[in-house]
C-alpha positions, 0 to 999 in steps of 0.5 A, a space after each residue: 234343763 235348769 230348774 227355776 225356783 220362785 219365791 213369794 216372800 212368805 215367811 212360811 217358805 223360809 221356815 219350812 224350806 220350800 218354794 212357792 213354785 218350781 219351773 222345770 221345762 214347760 211344767 210349773 208346779 205351784 205349792 199349796 197356797 193359802 189365802 194370806 195376803 203376803 204383803 200384809 200377812 193378813 187373812 180373811 175370815 171368809 172362805 170365799 175371800 180366802 179362795 180369791 186371795 189363794 188364786 191371786 197368789 197363784 196367778 202371781 206365781 204363774 206369771 213369774 213362771 211365764 205361765 197363766 191360769 189358763 195353762 193349769 192342768 191339775 188343781 188340788 183343793 184342801 179344806 178342813 171343813 168340807 162344807 166350806 168348799 161350795 161357797 168357793 165354787 163361784 170363785 173357782 169357776 171365775 178363774 178356771 172356766 177356760 182351763 177346766 183342769 182335772 180337780 180333786 178336793 181333799 178334806 184335811 187339817 191345815 197348818 194354821 187354824 185361820 186357813 180355810 182353804 189351800 190350793 195347789 196347781 200344776 200348769 203346762 206352759 204353752 209352747 213358745 
């Protein structure tokens, strides 16, 4: 079985030494993903807009892996301020309403003070 590494071109991937996602068999592991638009390296000040961009970035990685958001079985949310989590709920429901993955929210500091949410997912691809 071969392992596929997926890069989104974020400068953080090179600086830190990680992949946006790893595919191992039917499993897809998407690294903690923030609300940066990696084409412009800009990030919104609004936590809900950051959550939307996180999920757009994650959907891109899943697509590269031959998977999709409906294949997600586990999601971790990391927020520096727990009060910022509830404004994200409508965005999270929009993306995960079909998959309804097991989920956990952590309150923890993030690498950049502009980041208000980071999302990590694990997906199990449907059989071909």
